matplotlib code that plots the C-alpha trace (Angstrom):
import matplotlib.pyplot as plt

x = [-7.3, -10.9, -10.8, -10.0, -13.1, -13.2, -16.7, -14.9, -13.6, -16.5, -18.7, -20.9, -19.9, -17.6, -15.7, -14.0, -11.7, -10.6, -9.8, -8.4, -6.0, -4.9, -4.1, -1.9, -0.2, 0.7, 1.8, 4.0, 5.5, 6.4, 7.9, 10.1, 11.1, 12.0, 14.2, 15.8, 16.8, 18.1, 21.8, 22.0, 21.4, 24.1, 24.5, 22.3, 20.1, 19.1, 18.5, 16.3, 14.3, 13.8, 12.8, 10.2, 8.9, 8.6, 6.9, 4.3, 3.4, 3.1, 0.7, -1.4, -1.5, -2.6, -5.3, -6.5, -6.3, -8.4, -11.1, -11.3, -11.5, -14.4, -16.2, -15.7, -17.8]
y = [17.8, 18.7, 18.9, 15.4, 13.2, 10.6, 8.8, 5.4, 5.2, 6.0, 2.7, 1.1, -2.2, -4.3, -4.6, -7.6, -5.6, -3.3, -6.1, -7.9, -5.1, -4.7, -8.2, -8.1, -4.9, -6.2, -9.6, -7.7, -5.4, -8.3, -10.3, -7.1, -6.7, -10.5, -10.0, -6.8, -8.3, -11.7, -12.0, -12.4, -8.4, -6.3, -2.6, -0.7, -3.8, -4.1, -0.2, -0.5, -3.4, -1.6, 1.4, -0.8, -2.1, 1.2, 2.6, -0.4, 0.4, 4.0, 3.5, 1.2, 3.9, 6.4, 4.4, 4.0, 7.8, 8.5, 6.0, 7.7, 11.1, 9.4, 8.2, 11.5, 13.2]
z = [-1.4, -1.6, -5.5, -5.5, -6.2, -3.5, -4.7, -5.3, -1.8, -0.3, -0.6, 2.1, 3.9, 2.4, -1.0, -2.2, -4.6, -1.9, 0.4, -2.5, -3.6, 0.1, 0.7, -2.7, -1.4, 1.8, 0.7, -2.0, 0.7, 3.1, 0.2, -0.8, 2.8, 3.3, 0.2, 1.3, 4.7, 3.0, 3.2, -0.6, -1.7, -1.0, -1.3, -3.7, -4.4, -0.6, -0.5, -3.8, -2.4, 0.9, -1.1, -2.7, 0.3, 1.9, -1.2, -1.0, 2.7, 2.0, -1.1, 1.1, 3.9, 1.3, 0.0, 3.4, 4.2, 0.9, 2.3, 5.6, 4.0, 1.9, 4.5, 6.7, 3.9]

ax = plt.figure().add_subplot(projection="3d")
ax.plot(x, y, z, "-o")
ax.set_aspect("equal")
plt.show()
């Protein structure tokens, strides 16, 4: 991963954009999880919703990992 430009992830202090993106991803993940756990979806629909929720969580963690890499230099 050393050939990836991490400049955008190496900001100092706080970033309203960073915070806002993570808040929205987390809320979206929570909503997808709630829908997957609801009694209404069955079978493939439930699996699809659970997969969406998992992907959102993994994407958030990936962004955090990029930030850590940028801060570590």
